[in-house]
N, C-alpha and C positions, 0 to 999 in steps of 0.2 A: 466898721471897715478893716477888723482885725483878719478878719476870713475871706475878705474882699481883695484887699493888696500886701502883696508879699514883694520886699527887697532882699536881696541877695547878692554877694561878689564871685560867685561863684555858679557853674551850671549844672551841679548835682542833682537838684531837684526838678531837671529837667524830662524825667523819665518816671518821678513819682507823683508829682502836686496835681491836684484835684481831677483827676480821672477825666483827662483833655477839656476840662470844663474851662481852664485859666489861658491867657493869651501874653506869652513872654516876650517883653519890649526887653533887647537886648544891645549893648555898648561897648566894642572892644577897645580896649585902653594900648592895650599891651600883648604881641604874640598873635599866635592862631589856632583856631580849631576847626573842625569839619562835623556840620550836623547834618545828619540825614533827615530831609522833609518833604512827605510825599515822593517817597521811593525816589529821591535825587540826591546826590552831596552839594551842600554848599559850603563855601569856605568864609571863614570870618578873620578878619587881620584887625590891625590897629586902625582905628578912626573910620570902621565896618559900623553899621546898626542893621540892625534884625527884625522881624515879628516873625513869630514862632506860635503854632498851638502846641501848648506841651504837651505831654507825654504820649498819645496816640498816632500824633501827627509826625513828631518831631523826637528824635534818639540823637546823642552824643555818640560821634566814632570814632575822633581823633582829638588830642588835645595837647599843646606843646606846656615843657612845664612852668615856661614864663608868662604864661597866660593870664589876662587880669582884665575883667569887665564887672560888670553892673548891672542888674536884670531886675525890673521889676515888671512881676505877675499880678494881671487884673482879671478877676472872673470875668466870663462874659458876659453874665448881666449889667456888670460894671461898668464895661466897656460899652455896653449899647445906651447905658444912663448915660454916659460922657460924650458919645461922639455925637459931634455939633451938627448942627441940622444943614449940613452940606453936599450940595451934588456932589462934590469930588469924591466923596465917602465910598460909595459902591464902587465906585471904578477903580481907585486907590487898593482898593481891602481885595479885590479878585486881582490885581495886577500882582500884589503883593504874596497871593497865594501861589502864584505861582514863581514868582523872584521876590524871596524874603529878604535879602541884603543888600542894602543900600549903601556905598564908598561915601564919607563926609569930606567934607572940607573943613581946615580946622576949626573955624567960624562956626559952620554947624554942629562938629563938634561940643564944643563950650555951651552953644546955646541948648542942645541937648541935654547936655552934662547938667547944666544948671536946671532942665526942668525935671531930671532924675532926683536932684538935691533937694530942689522945693516939695517936689512929693513925699524924698523919706521926712523929712524936717516935719512937715505938716500933717503926716501920718502919726507920729509922735504928741502931738498936741491935741490930745483928746478930751482935754476940758473945752475947747472952744464950743461952745454953745450952737454954732453951724455947722460942728467940724464935715458931717458927711458933703451936707453943698460946697463948701472947700475942699474937699477931695475933687468931688464931680467938676471942680472948676481946674483946679492944678493939672486931673488927670486928659481935660480936655484941652487944654496948652500944648501938651505933648502929643497929642492926637492931631490935632492941628499943624505943629512944627513934624511930625512925620509924614503927613500930605503934603505940605512944601517942600519936603526933601524929595519926596517922591517926581512932587509934579514937577519941580525943575529939573531931576536927573533924566526923566523918561519922556518930558518934552509933552506932558499930557494936555488937555483942556477938558472944561468943564462943561457935564453932557444937562441934558434937559433934565429938570427934577423928575416930571413925570415916567421918563424911562430908567433911570436909576432907582427912583421906587418902587416898579413896577419887577427892577432885575432882584433889589434885595428884599425884595416878598419870595421871589422863585428860590432863591438861595439860600434864606431861611426856609424854605420847604426841604429841599436836598439837604439842608444840614439836619434838619427833623429827622432826616429817614425815609422819607418819600421814596425816594430812585430804589429803596429795598423792595418794593413791588410795582413800582412804576417807571419805565423808562417810555415813555411816549408823550412827544411834547404835546400831544394834543390836551394831554390829561391835566398839566400843568397850564395851558393857557384856557381851560375850560376852569378849574378852580380859580384862576386870576382874572374871568370874564375879558379875556381878549384871546384875538383869533390865534394859532400857533404860528403862522408866517409874525406875527406883529413882535409875538415873544421873541421869536427868533432873530430877527430885526434890531429890538431891543436888547438884547443879551452881544448882539455884537457889535453896536455902536458903544457901548458902557464900556466892554471887558474885552475886542476883538474877536471874539471866539462866540458861536452859536448856541444856540440850547442845549443841542446834542450835545455839544464836546462839554459841557459842565455836568448834565445826566452820566455820560460814560465816565468821565472823570471820578466823580463822588463815587458811581461804583465801582470801577475798576480799583479804586483805592483800599476801598471796603473789602473788598474780595481777595485781594494779594494781602492786605493783612492774616486774612479768615485762613486764607492757602498754609500761614505761616504756622496755623495751629494745627498740630500733627496728633491733636486730639478727637480734630471731624474730619469727615470723610469725603470725598467729594461732594456723595450724593447729599450729604446733610448739607453740605453749604449751596449747591444747585436749588435746593429746596427752599432754604433759605429767602434766596434771592428768587421765587417763585419762577425759576426756569423750567419747563416743560418735562424736560428731560437733559437727560447726563451728556446728551451728544451735542445736543443748543448748547449749553453751558459752555462745554469746550469751543463751539464754531466762537461762541461770543468772545472767550477768553484769548482764543486765538487771533482773531481779529484784532481788538483792541490792545492787546500786551505783547501781542506777535510772538506768544510759546502757548501749548498746551496749559492744562491745569495742572497734570504729570509733572511736567519739566519743571515748571515756575514752584511747586511746590520742593521739588528736593534740589534746590540751591541755599 
């Protein structure tokens, strides 16, 4: 577990850890900071907690001198193994993708602080004969508490398991980069052995957004990151994403991001 779970009391590693394969679970005790996540700024203050995918999708833009926090970084693989078989999992994960910050009550902060402390204490006890299984147990408790906080704050309801499992598989395909070549709902529906209408309705039921939203969301976030890379030409970026022409690429960006690729590159 040494390379799967990392605990720190600062945000210095948010830009450097794990090449985007770590999830940062943050609890703020004092001060405030601003984190840009998915091209949107989020402010963390005292008694706020948040979940961010480190490095590629989150970076620190401002931090106060009195800022204090604790961060539990967990690899994606370990998170997947630790996440309980709860129908709420996918709904909560997708909602946190859009709004990753939650403000806690004093009691909730104490609960999460205890979760973090137990993870840290047990992580150090490597001589436990069932250390890995024990860590999964402690991480699962933390995840369930995050679900509980989120469900209470958002008033969310648990969705049908079959829909959650379907959307989970769909989002996994997007996380794995399928959007680079495929932006048609019909492709994903075919791969998942359902109709495009059922896939889109399931996405809307679970996440409040249709399938096209998530396809375009993953695509535009990746394109925005690549546009900031001045070593790549617009033609190279368009070809990477399978656009048949630079004009088509420009129309897509203008439609979904509100500005031309050239204008976005200059920002």
